[in-house]
N, C-alpha and C positions, 0 to 999 in steps of 0.2 A: 803801834797807833791802831787803836780799833776803826775798823771800818765805817764804824757809826759816829766817830768823831772827825772824820776826814774833812778837808777844804778841798770841794770839789768846783773847778771853773768850767763853765759851758758856755762855748761861743755860739752864735747862732740861736740862743735860748728863746727869743721871741718867734722862732719859726716853728713850723708842725714837730719836726722831730727833736729839736732842741727842747722845745716846751714839755714833751712827753718825757726826755731825759731827766728834765728837771725835777718832774714828779717823781720819776722812779728813784732818783737819787735822795730827794726829800724823804721819801717813804722809810729810807734806809737810816734815816738821822743824821744825814751828812750837813754840814754848813754849806751854804751855795752862793757862788758867785755868777751871776746872770749876766752875760753880756751879749749885745746886739746894736746894730745901728738904730733900731726902733725902740728908743726908752719908753714911750708910751706902752708899748706892747708889754716890755719887760715888767712895768709896774702891775699890769694886769696879771701877768703870769705869778708874778711874786704875791699878789693879793690872793689868788687862787690858792696858792700854796700854803699861805699863812692861815687862811681860813680853813684848809684841811689839817694841817699839820701845826697845831698851837706850838708856840714858842720856837717856830722854825727860825734859824738865823741866815738871812740872805741879803746880800749886797747886789744891787743893780747898778751896771755901770755901761754908759754908751762907749761902743767900740765899732771902729771902722778897721777890721785886721788888714786891709790893703795899705794902711797909712801908718808909717813907722812910729810917728809921735803919737798918734791915737793908742797905739799896743803900749808905748811904754809908758804913758800916762795911766793905762790900765793896770799895769803892773805895779805901779806906785801905790795906787789906790788899794790894791790886794795886798802888798806888803804891810801898809798902814793899818788895815782893817784885821788882817788874820797873821800876818808875819811869815807865812808859809802856803804852799799848795801841794797838796797829795794827789790829785787827779786832775789833768788837763784834757778836757774832751772838746777836740777841736772840730766842733760839727759844721760851722758857718762855711758856706761855699756857694758857687754859682753855676748855671747851666750854660750852653752856648746853643744857639739857633743853627740850624744846618745851613752850612756856608761852606762852598768849595773855596781850596786855599787861593785860587786866583781871584776871588771875589772878595775875600776877606779883608776888612780893614787892620791896620796896626793897631787902632784904638781898640778894636775887638779881641784881637789876639793877646794883648796886653791885660786888658779888663779880666779875661777869664784866667790867666796865669798869675796876675796881680793878687787875686782873691784867692783862688784854689791852691797856690804853690808859694808864691813870694810871702803873702799873708800867713801861711803856716810857718814858713821859716821866723817871720818876725813873731811869731807867738811862742815857738819854743825858745828862741834866743832871748826873750824877755822874760820867760816864766821859769825857765830850768833852774835859773838861780834861787829861786825861791823853793824848789822842791829839796827835801830832807833826804840825805842819802841814807841808803841801808834801811828803809822804812817800808819797802814795797811801794813807793811813789809810781805812778803810771800816767803815761801820755797814750791818749787813742786817737788816731788821726781817721778821718773818712776819704777813703780812696773810691774805686768803682771798679766792677769789672770791665768797664770801657778802658780802664788803665792797664788791663791786662791783654786786651784785644783791640786793634785799630778799627774804626769805623769811618768811612768814607763821609766827608761832610761835616765831620765832628773832630778835626785835627786839633783845635785848642783844647778842647775839653779832654780828648783822650790824653795828649801829652802831658797835660796838667796833672791829670790823675796818675798816669804812669809816674810822674816826677814825685807823686804823694808817696807810692809804694817804695821808690828807692831812698826817698828823704828818710823814711821811716827806718829803713834797713840801716842806713848811715848814722843816723842818731841813736838807734839802739846799740850800734857797736860802740860809739863814743861814750854812752851813759853806762854801760854794762857794769864797769868797775866802781861806778857810785851807786849800783844797786837801784837805778832808776829804769823801770821797763818802758820801751815804745813799741806799740802795735798799731796796726790799722784794720779797718772793715771795710771791705768792697762790697757794697750792696750791688744787686742787679735792680730790676725795675722795682720800685718801692711806691707804693700809692701815696705819694706826697703831692702837694700844690706844685711844687716844682716839676714832677714828672708829667702831671696833668697839663702843665702849660707848656711844656715842650713838646708832647704829643699832640695836643691840639693844633699848635703851630705846624708841626710836622704832616700831621693830617690834611691841613690846607694845602701845603705844597705838593703834597701827592694827588688831590682832588679826591679824597676819602673823608668819611665821616670820621670822627673821634671813635666812635664805638667800633667802626669795622677796624680800623686800625689796632685798637686795643686787643679785639680778638685775634688778629693776625699776629700781634706780638706776643700774647699770652699762649699761643698755640706753639711757639718756639721754645717755651719754658717747661722743662720735664714735668714740674709740679702744676703747670698749666694755670698758674695765677702770679699776679705780682706780690710782692712781700707788703708787709705793713710797716709803719714806723716803728711800732713796738719790737719787731724783730731785730732791728738794728740796735736799738736802744738795750735789747737784751745781751747783744754780743758785746757792746761797749761797757755795759755794767760786769760782764764776765772778765773782760781783758783788763778792767781796771781792779779786779778784787784778787783776794788772796788765792783763790782758787786757780788763778793764772800766774802764779808767782814764780813758774819756771818756762814762761812764754815771753819771750821778747823777739823784736824783729820780725814777727809774723804778720801776715794779712790774711784775715779770716773772711773767706767767701760766703756770703749770706744772699743767695741770688736763686734759690729753689732750682739749681743744677743747670742753668742756662750756659754758664761757661762751659760745660761739658758737651754741647751741641757744636 
């Protein structure tokens, strides 16, 4: 299977990182399945891609990864459209507002885990049967460096992303004999709307300005700056490519060195 002929499924394709990933994979000539809750935004992304890449084959599907039936319906749509999946890029996820465990509601704990971890299980269970064996099919999940190190007030997010790392390893062991690779990317602070939203809320809680908080956070990063969404998309592309054909079960840190501090 040529990398230019692959069927690539991208969840969260209406978001900043997901839409950048869609542009990157379209530029390589892949057939794209764009999935997100926001169908109107997906159609905008698809229109942008078709305007740039004449003849691009794109399927847009509404998807709630936290809903088992929605995921099953999405898999059925992809099966009918393409008959297979060569790359599954699980980009969709959610953040958590800083909350002490004693103050956190069960609903908030469940919301974060249902999207970040349970939804990942739903996606892999539904889409792995569509992945051809021994053709370098690949799954790439999004973890976080906060899944490697605990942070107070973010127990739901940290544990959900730690779960992503170990789920990735478990699934990689299960699928290795089929020639399907499973890896993850662990971003640090990436300049997305999600990060900006979380940091603005956190700054309010601390009584600081957003600018002051970001300057403080950037000072903790050895490269002294947040990453850009393109940095994560580059890692996703690499892990899904033939260049990473001997990599499985890995979590690639893309964090400017912050995990070293």
